[in-house]
C-alpha positions in Angstrom: 50.2 -24.1 -33.7 48.7 -25.4 -30.5 48.2 -21.9 -29.2 45.8 -21.2 -32.1 43.4 -24.0 -31.1 42.9 -23.9 -27.3 39.7 -26.0 -27.6 41.6 -29.0 -28.9 42.9 -30.2 -25.6 42.9 -34.1 -26.1 44.7 -33.8 -29.5 46.9 -31.1 -28.1 48.1 -33.5 -25.3 48.8 -36.2 -27.9 50.7 -33.8 -30.0 52.7 -32.6 -26.9 53.4 -36.3 -26.1 54.5 -36.8 -29.7 56.8 -33.7 -29.5 58.2 -34.8 -26.2 59.0 -38.3 -27.6 60.6 -36.7 -30.6 62.7 -34.5 -28.4 63.6 -37.5 -26.3 65.8 -38.9 -29.1 63.5 -41.4 -30.8 63.9 -41.5 -34.5 61.3 -40.2 -36.9 61.1 -43.2 -39.0 60.2 -45.4 -36.0 57.3 -43.2 -35.2 55.9 -42.7 -38.6 54.0 -46.0 -38.9 52.5 -45.6 -35.5 51.5 -42.1 -36.3 49.9 -43.1 -39.5 47.8 -45.8 -37.8 46.9 -43.3 -35.2 45.9 -40.8 -37.8 43.8 -43.4 -39.6 42.0 -44.2 -36.4 41.4 -40.6 -35.8 40.1 -40.1 -39.3 37.6 -43.0 -39.0 36.6 -41.6 -35.6 36.2 -38.2 -37.1 34.2 -39.6 -40.0 31.8 -41.4 -37.5 31.4 -38.1 -35.7 30.7 -36.4 -39.0 27.8 -38.8 -39.6 26.5 -38.2 -36.2 26.9 -34.4 -36.7 25.0 -34.6 -40.0 22.2 -36.6 -38.5 21.9 -34.3 -35.6 22.1 -31.3 -38.0 19.2 -32.7 -40.1 17.2 -33.3 -36.9 18.0 -29.8 -35.7 16.8 -28.4 -39.0 13.5 -30.4 -38.7 13.1 -29.1 -35.1 13.9 -25.6 -36.2 11.2 -25.8 -39.0 8.7 -27.2 -36.5 9.6 -24.5 -34.0 9.1 -21.8 -36.7 5.7 -23.3 -37.5 4.8 -23.5 -33.8 6.1 -20.0 -33.3 3.9 -18.7 -36.1 0.9 -20.5 -34.5 1.8 -19.0 -31.1 2.1 -15.5 -32.6 -1.4 -15.9 -34.2 -2.8 -17.2 -30.9 -1.2 -14.4 -29.0 -2.7 -11.8 -31.4 -6.1 -13.5 -31.1 -5.8 -13.6 -27.3 -4.9 -9.8 -27.3 -8.0 -9.1 -29.4 -10.2 -11.2 -27.1 -8.7 -9.4 -24.1 -9.6 -6.1 -25.6 -13.2 -7.3 -26.2 -13.4 -8.6 -22.7 -12.1 -5.3 -21.3 -14.6 -3.4 -23.4 -17.4 -5.6 -22.0 -16.1 -5.1 -18.5 -16.2 -1.4 -19.1 -19.8 -1.6 -20.3 -20.7 -3.7 -17.3 -19.1 -1.1 -15.0 -21.0 1.7 -16.7 -24.3 -0.2 -16.3 -23.4 -0.8 -12.6 -22.7 2.9 -12.1 -26.0 3.8 -13.8 -27.9 1.3 -11.8 -26.3 2.6 -8.6 -27.3 6.2 -9.5 -30.9 5.1 -10.3 -31.1 3.0 -7.1 -29.9 6.0 -5.0 -32.5 8.2 -6.6 -35.2 5.6 -6.0 -34.1 5.2 -2.4 -34.4 9.0 -1.9 -37.8 8.9 -3.5 -38.9 6.1 -1.2 -37.5 7.9 1.8 -39.4 11.1 0.9 -42.6 9.1 0.2 -42.3 7.3 3.6 -41.8 10.6 5.4 -44.8 12.0 3.6 -46.9 9.0 4.5 -45.8 9.2 8.1 -46.7 12.9 8.2 -50.1 12.2 6.7 -50.7 9.3 9.1 -49.7 11.4 12.1 -52.0 14.2 10.9 -54.9 11.8 10.4 -54.3 10.2 13.8 -54.3 13.7 15.4 -57.4 14.7 13.6 -59.1 11.4 14.5 -58.1 11.9 18.2 -59.4 15.5 18.2 -62.7 14.3 16.5 -63.1 11.5 19.0 -62.5 13.8 22.0 -65.0 16.3 20.5 -67.6 13.5 20.1 -67.0 12.2 23.7 -67.4 15.8 25.0 -70.6 16.3 23.0 -72.0 12.9 24.2 -71.2 13.9 27.8 -72.9 17.3 27.3 -76.0 15.6 25.8 -76.1 13.2 28.7 -76.0 16.1 31.1 -78.7 17.9 29.2 -81.1 14.9 29.2 -81.0 14.2 32.9 -78.8 16.7 34.6 -79.9 15.9 38.2 -80.8 12.3 37.9 -78.0 11.0 40.2 -78.7 13.7 42.8 -82.4 13.0 42.6 -81.8 9.3 43.2 -79.5 10.1 46.2 -82.2 12.4 47.6 -84.8 9.7 47.2 -82.6 7.2 49.1 -82.0 9.7 51.8 -85.7 10.3 52.2 -86.5 6.6 52.2 -83.7 6.0 54.8 -85.0 8.7 57.1 -88.6 7.5 56.8 -87.4 4.0 57.6 -85.7 5.3 60.7 -89.0 6.9 61.9 -91.3 4.0 60.9 -89.5 0.7 60.5 -92.3 -1.2 58.9 -91.8 -4.3 56.7 -93.2 -2.7 53.6 -90.9 0.2 53.9 -87.8 -2.0 54.3 -88.7 -3.7 51.0 -89.3 -0.4 49.3 -85.9 0.9 50.5 -84.2 -2.2 49.3 -85.9 -1.8 45.9 -84.8 1.9 45.7 -81.3 1.0 46.6 -81.1 -1.6 43.9 -82.6 0.8 41.3 -80.0 3.5 42.3 -77.2 1.0 42.0 -78.3 -0.1 38.5 -78.6 3.5 37.3 -75.2 4.8 38.2 -74.3 4.1 41.6 
């Protein structure tokens, strides 16, 4: 009998103790009243455990019902979260598409700006070159006009000075010295 219920170790020991006492030569009649009292005590103990088991069982049933209710709420919330995650992923996809489109348009705009800047630089360089050539041409024309107006004026002034100097060497008079000084100052003002 004991081999069928291996989980019942405390009662099994008591039963083994009982069987060993019985085998030890004690009479059955002496043991019966003690066994009855022990059995009553065990029944009352078992009844108290039954009450606890029933109260724990009802509490477990309540908790199971609450758990089922909570589990259904969790399932609903999980489904809602999955739907919201899909919407978020869709919005992220749209955002990424907008970013890619913006990047493509920005790259085209940058290429356009680069081409425009190169064109402006080329135009500016061409205008500067044209302006430089025109300025050089104007300067050359001004020099030619100056040469046409008084081509020998500087040489004439030098000759006049040389004449005055030589005359002064021959006749060093006071008037001549003043005249030579005037001629030298005029020559210096004109180009000299």
